[in-house]
C-alpha positions in Angstrom: -14.4 52.5 81.2 -12.2 49.8 79.6 -12.7 46.3 80.8 -9.1 44.9 81.0 -10.3 41.5 82.1 -12.2 41.0 78.8 -9.0 41.7 76.9 -7.0 39.4 79.2 -9.5 36.6 78.5 -9.2 37.2 74.7 -5.4 37.0 75.0 -5.6 33.9 77.1 -7.9 32.3 74.5 -5.9 33.4 71.5 -2.6 32.1 73.0 -3.9 29.1 74.9 -2.1 30.4 77.9 -3.5 32.2 80.9 -2.9 36.0 81.0 -4.0 38.7 83.4 -3.4 42.4 83.1 -1.2 43.0 86.1 0.0 46.4 84.8 -0.8 48.7 82.0 1.2 51.7 80.9 0.0 54.4 78.4 2.3 55.0 75.5 2.5 58.3 73.5 3.1 58.9 69.8 -0.2 58.2 68.1 -2.7 60.7 66.9 -5.5 58.2 65.8 -5.5 55.6 68.5 -4.6 55.2 72.2 -1.8 52.8 72.9 -0.8 50.8 76.0 1.8 48.3 77.0 0.2 45.6 79.1 1.9 42.8 81.1 1.6 40.1 83.7 4.5 38.4 85.6 5.6 36.5 82.5 4.4 38.2 79.2 4.0 41.7 77.7 1.8 42.9 74.8 1.2 46.1 72.9 -2.4 47.2 72.5 -4.1 49.8 70.4 -7.5 51.2 71.5 -10.2 53.3 69.9 -14.0 53.7 70.1 -16.0 50.5 69.7 -17.1 51.4 66.1 -13.4 51.2 65.0 -13.3 47.4 65.4 -13.4 46.8 61.7 -10.4 49.2 61.3 -8.5 47.0 63.7 -9.6 43.8 62.0 -8.4 45.1 58.6 -5.1 46.1 60.2 -4.7 42.7 61.7 -5.4 41.0 58.4 -2.8 43.2 56.7 -0.2 42.3 59.3 -0.9 38.6 58.7 -0.7 39.1 54.9 2.7 40.9 55.2 3.9 38.3 57.7 3.0 35.4 55.3 5.5 36.7 52.7 8.4 36.0 55.0 10.1 39.2 53.9 10.1 42.2 56.2 9.4 41.7 59.9 6.0 42.9 61.3 4.5 42.5 64.7 2.3 39.5 65.1 -1.4 40.3 65.8 -2.7 38.3 68.7 -6.4 39.2 68.9 -8.9 42.0 68.3 -12.4 42.9 69.2 -14.5 45.0 71.5 -14.3 45.3 75.3 -16.8 47.5 76.9 -16.9 50.7 74.9 -13.5 50.3 73.3 -12.3 48.4 70.2 -8.8 46.9 70.7 -6.0 45.3 68.7 -3.4 43.3 70.7 0.0 42.7 69.1 3.2 41.1 70.3 5.4 43.6 72.2 8.7 44.4 70.4 11.8 46.0 71.9 13.2 48.7 69.6 16.9 49.6 69.4 18.8 52.3 67.6 18.5 52.8 63.9 21.5 52.0 61.8 22.7 52.1 58.1 22.8 48.3 58.0 19.2 48.0 59.2 18.2 50.5 56.5 20.0 48.5 53.8 18.2 45.4 55.0 14.8 47.1 54.9 15.4 48.2 51.3 16.2 44.7 50.3 13.3 43.2 52.2 10.8 45.7 50.9 11.9 44.9 47.4 11.3 41.2 48.2 7.8 42.1 49.6 6.9 43.9 46.4 7.6 40.8 44.4 4.5 39.3 46.0 1.7 40.1 43.5 -2.0 39.5 42.8 -4.2 39.4 39.7 -6.0 42.6 40.5 -5.3 46.0 42.1 -7.1 46.5 45.4 -7.7 44.3 48.5 -10.3 41.9 49.6 -11.8 44.5 51.9 -11.8 48.2 52.6 -9.5 49.5 55.3 -8.3 52.9 56.5 -5.5 55.3 55.9 -5.1 57.0 59.2 -8.7 57.0 60.2 -10.0 57.8 56.7 -11.8 55.0 54.9 -9.7 53.5 52.1 -11.7 51.9 49.3 -10.0 48.8 47.7 -12.5 47.4 45.1 -10.7 45.1 42.7 -9.7 46.6 39.4 -7.6 45.6 36.4 -6.9 49.3 35.5 -4.3 51.0 37.6 -5.1 54.5 36.2 -8.8 54.1 37.0 -8.0 52.7 40.4 -5.8 55.6 41.4 -8.0 58.2 39.9 -11.3 57.0 41.4 -10.4 55.1 44.6 -7.6 57.3 45.7 -7.5 60.9 44.4 -11.1 61.5 43.5 -12.3 59.9 46.7 -10.1 62.2 48.8 -11.1 65.2 46.7 -14.8 64.5 47.4 -14.1 64.2 51.1 -12.3 67.5 51.0 -15.3 69.2 49.2 -17.5 67.7 51.9 -15.4 69.5 54.5 -15.6 72.8 52.7 -12.3 72.7 50.7 -13.7 73.8 47.4 -12.7 76.6 45.0 -9.2 76.3 43.5 -8.5 72.9 45.2 -11.4 71.3 43.4 -10.7 73.1 40.1 -7.1 72.1 40.1 -8.0 68.6 41.2 -10.4 68.2 38.3 -7.8 69.4 35.9 -5.3 66.9 37.2 -7.7 64.0 37.0 -8.3 65.0 33.3 -4.6 64.8 32.6 -3.9 61.6 34.5 -3.6 59.6 31.3 -0.6 61.7 30.3 1.1 61.1 33.7 0.4 57.4 33.8 0.8 56.8 30.1 1.8 53.2 29.4 2.5 52.6 33.1 1.0 49.3 34.0 2.7 48.1 37.1 2.2 44.6 38.6 -0.2 44.6 41.6 2.4 44.4 44.4 1.5 43.8 48.0 2.0 47.1 49.7 2.5 48.4 53.3 0.4 51.3 52.2 1.4 53.9 54.8 5.2 53.6 54.8 6.7 56.6 56.5 9.5 56.8 59.1 7.0 56.8 62.0 5.8 53.3 60.9 9.1 51.5 60.9 11.7 50.9 63.5 14.7 48.7 64.2 14.7 45.8 66.7 17.5 45.5 69.3 19.1 42.8 67.1 19.3 45.2 64.1 16.3 43.7 62.2 14.0 46.3 60.6 10.3 46.1 61.4 7.3 47.8 59.8 3.9 48.3 61.4 0.5 50.2 61.2 -0.1 49.1 57.6 -2.9 50.2 55.2 -2.2 47.4 52.8 -3.6 46.7 49.3 -2.2 45.5 46.0 -1.0 48.4 43.8 2.0 50.1 42.3 5.1 49.4 44.5 6.2 52.9 43.7 3.6 54.2 46.1 5.4 52.7 49.1 8.7 54.2 47.9 7.2 57.6 47.2 5.8 57.9 50.7 9.2 57.1 52.3 10.4 60.3 50.5 7.4 62.4 51.6 8.5 63.1 55.2 12.1 61.9 55.0 14.0 59.7 57.4 15.4 57.1 55.0 19.1 57.2 54.0 20.4 56.8 50.5 21.6 53.3 51.1 18.0 52.2 51.7 17.0 53.3 48.2 20.2 51.9 46.7 19.5 48.5 48.3 16.0 48.5 47.0 17.1 49.5 43.5 19.7 46.7 43.5 17.0 44.1 44.1 14.1 45.7 42.2 15.0 48.7 40.0 12.4 51.4 39.6 10.7 52.1 36.3 11.4 55.2 34.2 9.2 58.1 35.1 9.2 57.5 38.9 10.3 61.1 39.6 6.9 62.4 38.3 4.7 59.6 39.6 6.0 59.9 43.2 4.5 63.4 43.3 1.2 62.0 42.1 1.3 59.2 44.6 2.2 61.4 47.5 -0.6 63.8 46.6 -3.0 61.1 47.9 -1.4 61.3 51.4 -1.3 65.1 51.4 -5.0 65.2 50.6 -5.6 62.7 53.3 -3.7 64.9 55.8 -5.9 67.8 54.6 -9.0 65.8 55.4 -7.7 64.6 58.8 -5.9 67.7 60.0 -6.8 70.7 57.7 -4.4 73.6 57.9 -1.7 74.3 55.3 -2.1 71.0 53.5 -4.5 72.6 51.0 -1.8 74.9 49.7 0.7 72.0 49.5 -1.9 69.8 47.6 -2.5 72.6 45.1 1.2 73.2 44.5 1.6 69.4 43.8 -1.3 69.5 41.4 0.2 72.5 39.6 3.5 70.8 39.3 2.0 67.6 37.9 -0.1 69.3 35.3 2.7 71.6 34.4 5.0 68.7 33.6 2.7 67.2 31.0 0.9 70.1 29.4 
């Protein structure tokens, strides 16, 4: 059973202001974590919960939110505190009131995302591993983008898939793709941009004042095109979003092909998380990629 008083004490300590959980309301929408809105007479917070062994996942998410916030570009929720209470890991964030989406908000998001991607590091990767969904995401530092994407993204997901019984043609086509990666990423050496890492329409919203906000990051330093590619994977972003991004940070030639390569990572991850028809989708993407360069 969750000990709300422990979480209240952690909030009180983090904010230097007394807080008690006078009410808590379960929120829907997530498939990895449980979510609540908690409040006393004066303040309200958003809290994510999982099993106690997920505490490092929440710690990595909090660090990513702080890194994104430090760029002073696109708005993210402020993490308040995180840890373990009873048998549950928790991450407390500021509570944000969302409003209706708008074209102007999408334009602003495009501009701010371009500004975020101007923040770079010396190496690809991140100072720690984190998660994509609930799947471990390896972020060892690398100077070679092709090697990073091949080994720490695609090959890692393919090995997980093999572990779960997805062998045969998926692995055969995956190996063939990995062997042709140099043709797809030929002469593509992007700067290591700070990424959201899991940017789809379910991980962004609009505040009541029209300001865009992004959340649930899986951040690392990598090719900025990976963020843009994922926004196209499940839709939900208007043309003006992409136009605004392009005005402030034009995409490199060859993006059309690379976006399929980058989105393959997320489809393989969905296969490992949820199974089902994602195997056929992944194989189709592999066939498309190999067919374009051979």
